[in-house]
C-alpha positions as CSV (number, residue, x, y, z in Angstrom):
1,K,8.1,5.9,11.3
2,N,4.9,6.8,13.2
3,P,2.2,7.6,10.7
4,K,-1.3,8.6,11.6
5,V,-3.7,6.0,10.4
6,L,-7.4,6.6,10.4
7,F,-9.8,3.6,10.4
8,I,-13.2,4.0,8.8
9,P,-15.5,1.2,9.9
10,T,-18.8,2.4,8.5
11,A,-19.5,-0.7,6.4
12,S,-19.4,-2.9,9.5
13,N,-21.8,-0.7,11.4
14,E,-18.7,0.4,13.4
15,S,-18.2,-3.0,15.0
16,Q,-16.2,-2.4,18.2
17,G,-14.5,-5.7,17.8
18,Y,-13.3,-4.7,14.3
19,I,-12.1,-1.4,15.7
20,D,-10.2,-3.1,18.5
21,T,-8.5,-5.5,16.0
22,F,-7.5,-2.7,13.8
23,K,-6.0,-0.8,16.8
24,N,-4.2,-3.9,18.0
25,V,-2.5,-4.5,14.6
26,Y,-1.8,-0.9,13.5
27,E,-0.9,0.6,16.8
28,K,0.4,-2.2,19.0
29,M,2.1,-4.3,16.3
30,L,3.1,-1.7,13.7
31,G,3.7,1.4,15.9
32,C,1.2,3.7,14.1
33,A,-0.8,6.4,15.8
34,T,-4.4,5.3,15.2
35,D,-7.9,6.8,15.3
36,S,-11.3,5.8,14.1
37,L,-14.0,7.8,12.3
38,K,-17.4,6.8,13.7
39,I,-20.5,8.5,12.2
40,L,-23.2,5.9,13.1
41,T,-22.5,5.3,16.8
42,E,-21.1,8.7,17.9
43,R,-22.1,12.3,17.3
44,I,-19.4,14.1,15.3
45,S,-19.6,17.5,13.5
46,D,-18.6,18.2,9.9
47,L,-15.5,19.9,11.2
48,G,-14.6,16.9,13.3
49,I,-15.0,14.6,10.3
50,R,-12.8,16.8,8.1
51,D,-10.2,17.1,10.8
52,K,-9.9,13.3,11.2
53,I,-9.7,12.7,7.4
54,F,-7.3,15.6,6.6
55,S,-4.9,14.9,9.5
56,A,-4.4,11.3,8.6
57,D,-1.3,10.0,6.7
58,I,-3.1,6.7,5.9
59,I,-6.8,6.0,5.7
60,Y,-8.0,2.4,6.0
61,V,-11.6,1.5,5.1
62,G,-13.0,-1.7,6.6
63,G,-15.2,-4.4,5.1
64,G,-19.0,-4.8,5.3
65,N,-22.0,-3.4,3.5
66,T,-20.6,-1.3,0.6
67,Q,-23.9,0.3,-0.4
68,K,-24.8,1.3,3.1
69,M,-21.3,2.7,3.6
70,M,-21.5,4.8,0.4
71,D,-25.0,6.1,1.3
72,E,-23.8,7.2,4.8
73,W,-20.7,8.8,3.4
74,K,-22.7,10.9,1.0
75,K,-24.9,12.1,3.8
76,R,-21.9,13.5,5.6
77,N,-19.7,14.6,2.6
78,I,-17.2,11.9,3.5
79,D,-16.9,10.9,-0.2
80,H,-15.8,14.4,-1.1
81,Y,-13.4,14.7,1.8
82,L,-11.8,11.4,0.9
83,L,-11.3,12.6,-2.7
84,Q,-9.7,15.8,-1.3
85,A,-7.4,13.7,0.9
86,Y,-6.4,11.6,-2.2
87,D,-5.6,14.8,-4.1
88,K,-3.2,15.9,-1.3
89,G,-1.4,12.6,-1.3
90,T,-3.0,10.6,1.6
91,I,-2.5,6.9,1.3
92,L,-6.0,5.2,0.8
93,C,-6.5,1.5,1.4
94,G,-8.8,-1.2,2.7
95,M,-10.3,-4.6,2.1
96,S,-13.6,-5.8,0.7
97,A,-16.0,-2.8,0.9
98,G,-12.8,-0.8,1.7
99,S,-11.3,-2.0,-1.6
100,I,-14.4,-1.5,-3.8
101,C,-14.9,2.1,-2.7
102,W,-11.9,3.4,-4.6
103,F,-13.1,2.1,-8.0
104,Q,-15.8,3.4,-10.3
105,Y,-18.0,0.4,-9.4
106,G,-17.8,-2.7,-7.3
107,H,-19.3,-6.2,-7.3
108,S,-21.1,-6.1,-4.0
109,D,-23.0,-8.5,-1.7
110,S,-24.8,-5.5,-0.1
111,F,-28.3,-7.0,-0.9
112,L,-27.4,-10.6,-1.2
113,N,-29.4,-11.6,1.8
114,I,-32.4,-9.8,0.4
115,T,-32.4,-10.4,-3.3
116,G,-30.1,-13.4,-3.5
117,E,-28.0,-11.6,-6.1
118,Y,-24.8,-9.5,-6.2
119,C,-25.2,-5.9,-7.3
120,L,-23.2,-3.1,-8.8
121,V,-22.3,-0.4,-6.3
122,E,-20.9,3.0,-7.3
123,G,-17.6,3.9,-5.7
124,L,-15.5,7.1,-5.6
125,G,-14.1,6.5,-9.1
126,I,-10.4,7.0,-8.3
127,I,-9.5,3.8,-10.1
128,P,-11.4,3.0,-13.4
129,G,-13.5,-0.1,-14.0
130,I,-15.4,-2.6,-11.9
131,H,-13.8,-4.2,-8.9
132,C,-14.5,-7.7,-7.5
133,P,-12.9,-8.6,-4.1
134,H,-12.9,-12.2,-2.8
135,Y,-12.9,-13.4,-6.4
136,D,-12.0,-16.9,-5.4
137,E,-15.3,-17.0,-3.4
138,R,-17.5,-15.4,-6.1
139,T,-18.0,-18.1,-8.8
140,G,-20.7,-16.0,-10.6
141,F,-18.6,-13.0,-11.3
142,D,-17.6,-14.1,-14.8
143,D,-21.2,-14.5,-15.8
144,F,-21.9,-11.1,-14.3
145,M,-19.2,-9.6,-16.5
146,K,-20.8,-10.9,-19.7
147,I,-23.3,-8.0,-19.6
148,Q,-20.7,-5.4,-18.6
149,E,-18.8,-3.1,-21.0
150,M,-16.1,-1.9,-18.6
151,K,-13.0,-3.9,-17.7
152,S,-12.8,-5.3,-14.2
153,I,-10.1,-6.1,-11.6
154,A,-10.9,-9.2,-9.6
155,I,-8.7,-10.0,-6.6
156,E,-8.6,-13.2,-4.7
157,N,-8.2,-13.3,-0.9
158,N,-4.6,-12.9,0.3
159,C,-3.7,-10.7,-2.7
160,A,-3.7,-6.9,-3.2
161,I,-2.9,-4.3,-5.9
162,V,-1.0,-1.2,-5.1
163,F,-1.7,1.9,-7.3
164,S,0.8,4.8,-7.1
165,N,1.4,7.8,-9.3
166,G,0.0,6.1,-12.5
167,L,1.7,2.8,-11.7
168,Y,0.6,-0.5,-10.2
169,K,2.0,-3.7,-8.8
170,V,0.7,-6.9,-7.1
171,M,1.4,-8.0,-3.5
172,K,0.6,-11.4,-2.1
173,S,0.6,-13.0,1.3
174,I,0.4,-16.5,-0.2
175,D,1.9,-17.5,-3.6
176,T,-1.3,-19.1,-4.9
177,A,-3.4,-16.0,-4.6
178,N,-3.9,-13.9,-7.8
179,A,-5.4,-10.8,-9.3
180,F,-7.0,-10.7,-12.7
181,L,-8.0,-8.3,-15.4
182,I,-11.3,-9.5,-16.7
183,Q,-13.3,-8.1,-19.7
184,N,-16.3,-9.0,-21.8
185,K,-15.7,-9.2,-25.6
186,N,-18.9,-9.9,-27.5
187,G,-20.3,-12.1,-24.7
188,S,-17.1,-14.0,-24.1
189,I,-14.9,-13.5,-21.0
190,Y,-11.2,-12.9,-21.3
191,R,-9.2,-13.2,-18.1
192,Q,-5.6,-12.1,-17.7
193,V,-3.5,-12.8,-14.6
194,I,-1.9,-9.7,-13.1
195,D,1.3,-10.8,-11.6
196,N,3.9,-8.0,-11.8
197,I,5.7,-7.5,-8.5
198,E,7.5,-4.4,-9.9
199,F,5.6,-1.2,-10.8
200,L,4.2,-1.0,-14.3
201,G,2.3,1.9,-16.0
202,M,-1.5,1.7,-15.6
203,K,-2.0,2.1,-19.3
204,T,-0.8,-1.5,-19.7
205,L,-3.7,-2.5,-17.4
206,F,-6.6,-0.4,-18.5
207,Y,-5.8,1.3,-21.7
208,K,-4.0,-1.3,-23.8
209,N,-5.2,-1.4,-27.5
210,E,-8.3,-3.5,-27.5
211,T,-7.4,-5.0,-31.0
212,E,-4.2,-6.6,-29.7
């Protein structure tokens, strides 16, 4: 009824406005006990980082620059602590960069302003494959996938996928939003809508027989 929720805003350079919005929604509207982990704008010890992560019931990672976030996490062992939190059953969630980070890899705009191109960023690897958030805004993702061997999960805005104990389901805030399983087969793109609102086994998503 009153879970402890930790917000990690590294990807947004710990924007105070973002932190305030998170607190307003999760504390004032939803009745959670909230805290934020700030490693860029505050001095915090390794023990302090661990305490915040391991004491949380839910960890929410915000959006922003995924590559910078992953680099900063590795400097402070946050990547390892998040994996340990996952192993003990902490709920992990987020949007954009905070969605990419749980996958093996993500389709990221971390260097878009510099190179003009999206890049592949390595995540924590809890969920297999490549993840593309904001799929309805990223018209070049299908072409990007033509040179990739792994399957990908692309999610449009206003849509989410829940993974739990080897199962998955889709949740939407608007009916027209969708999630997709996308894969490259000999240079051709195959796209499958993921629309189950009841939990199904993950093997139907990632490990289905490729000859079918």
